[in-house]
N, C-alpha and C positions, 0 to 999 in steps of 0.2 A: 634925327638920330635913328628912327626906325629904318629909313632907307638903307642905312649902313649895315643894320642887322639883317635886311632881306637880300642884300647884295649877294652873300654866299648861303643861298637857301639850301643846296644840297648839304653843305657842312652843318648848318643848323638842325636840318632834318636826320642827318646820319647821327650827329651827336646827341640829338634827344631820343633816338632809337637805342643806341648804345647805353645811355644813361637810364632808359627804360628797362633795358635788359639786366643792368644791375640792381635796380630797384624791385623788379618783378618777383624773385624768390623771397624776399623779406614780406612782400604783400600777403604771399601764401602762409609764411610763418607767424606773421603778426596778426594781419586782419582775419585771416582764415583758420588760424590756429592748427594748421595742417601738421606741425611737426610732433605735436603731442597725440596725434592719431595712431602713430607709430610706437612699437615698442620703445623703451627708454634706451637700450643700447644703441639703437639705430639713431635715434636723436642725439645720444651723446657723441656719437661718430659723425654726423651729418652736419651738425652745428658749427664746430671748428673748421670742418672743411668749407663750409659755404662761407663763413666769414674770411678765411685765408684767400679764397677765390675772389671774393668781392674786393678785399683790400688789395690784392694783386692787380686786378684789372682796374680798380680806382687809382692806385700809383700810376698805372700805365696811362691812364685817361687825363689825369690832373697835373702830374708832374713830368717834367721833360728830363728825364733820366738820360745820362750818356754812358757809353760803354757796355759791355757784355750784350752786345746785341743779340747774338744767337741765343743766349741762354734767356734773355728777356722774351724773345719771341717764343721760346719753348714753353716757358712759364705762361705766357698769355695763352696759348694754345691749349695748353692742359687746363688752365683756369677756365677758359671758355668751355671747353669739353666739360668739365666737372660741374660748372654753374648749369649748363643745359641738362645734364644728367640729374643733378639734383632736383631741378625745377621740374623735369618730367616726372620724376619719382613723386616727388611732393604734390604734384597734381592728381596724383592716385589715390588721395586719402578719402575720397568718395568712392561710392559703387558706380562709377561712370564707366562706360565703354571708351576705347581709344579716340574716335572721332570727338566725342565730347569733351574729353580731357584736352585734346588739341584745341577746341573752341575756347574752353575756359583760359587755357595758356594765353590764347592770342588775346582774348579779351583784356586779361590782366596786363600783358606786355603792351597792348595798344592804349590802355588806359594811363599806364605809368609813362609811357612815351609821350602821350599828349600831355600830360601834367607837367613833363620836364621840357616840353616844346614852350608851353606857355611861360615856365619859369626862365628859360633860356632868352626868350625874347623881352621878358621884363627885366632880368637882370643884365644881360648882354653875353658877348662871347665869353666863355670860361670852359676849363676841362677839354673834353673831347671836340668841341666845337673850335676853340682856339687852335688845337693840334692838327684838326682837319683843314682849317683854313691856310695853315702854313703849308700843307702838303698839296693843296688844289690851286696850283700856281698858273695853270693854263686854263684857256676858256673850255677847251675839250674835257679835261678833268672835272672842272665845275659842272659840266652839264652832265658828265656821266654820274657824279655824286648826286646830282638832283634826280636824274633818272632812276637811280638805285634807291635812294629815299622815297621817291613816288611808288615805285613798285613794291618796296616793303611795306608802306603804310597801305597801300591798296591791297595787298595780300592780306595783312592783319584785318583791315576792315571787312574783307570779304569773309574771312573765316569767323570773325566776330558776329557778322550780321547772320550768318548761317547757324552759328551756335545759338544765338538769341531767339531766332525766328523757327527754329526746328523744336517740335514738342520733345519733352524728356523720355528716353527709353531707359530700360533697365538691361543689365548684362544678360545675355542669352535669350531675351524675348524680343517679340516684335515692337516698334515703336507705338506708342499709345495713340489711338484715333482722336481722343479727346484731350486736349493740351490740359495739363495739370496745372493748378494754380490760378 
C-alpha cells in the first residue's frame, strides 16, 4: 500500500507543501500568539481575511469545483497573495530583522509541511495530493513536480538551517559574537 503512495512522490510533496502553507499562518496565530501583538483594529481586520483566504484555498484544494474557472483562478491568486502578505506581517511580531523573519517563516512552513507529509502518507491521497495526481498524467510532469517539490523542500531546509544555526541579532546592531541561550 505504501508503494502506491510513493508512486507520485511529486504530487505528495507538492500537496504537503500546499497544506503546510495553508496551516503556517495559523501556527503564528495560535502557537505564537502573534495576532495579539498588534493593535486590536489590525487583528479584527486580519483575522477575517486570513479565515477567508484559508477557506478559499482549502476549497480549491479539497473540492473539485466546476465552472467559473477564471474567477476561481483570480480568487486563488488573490488568496495566495493575501495569505503570504498576512504571513509576512505576522512574522514581524518580534523585533527580528528581515532575514531572521524569513528564517522563522521557512522554519514554520517546513515544520507544517513535514507534518502534513507524514499525515498524507499515513492517511493516503486526499485534497491537493489527489488533485495534483489527476493533473500529473505524463511521466515528464511527474518528474517536474518531483523536482519542484525537492527544490522547495531543499530551499526551505537551507533557510531553516541558516536561521537555526545563526546567532540572534538585533535590529540596527551587529550580530552577537556569543550565541544567546
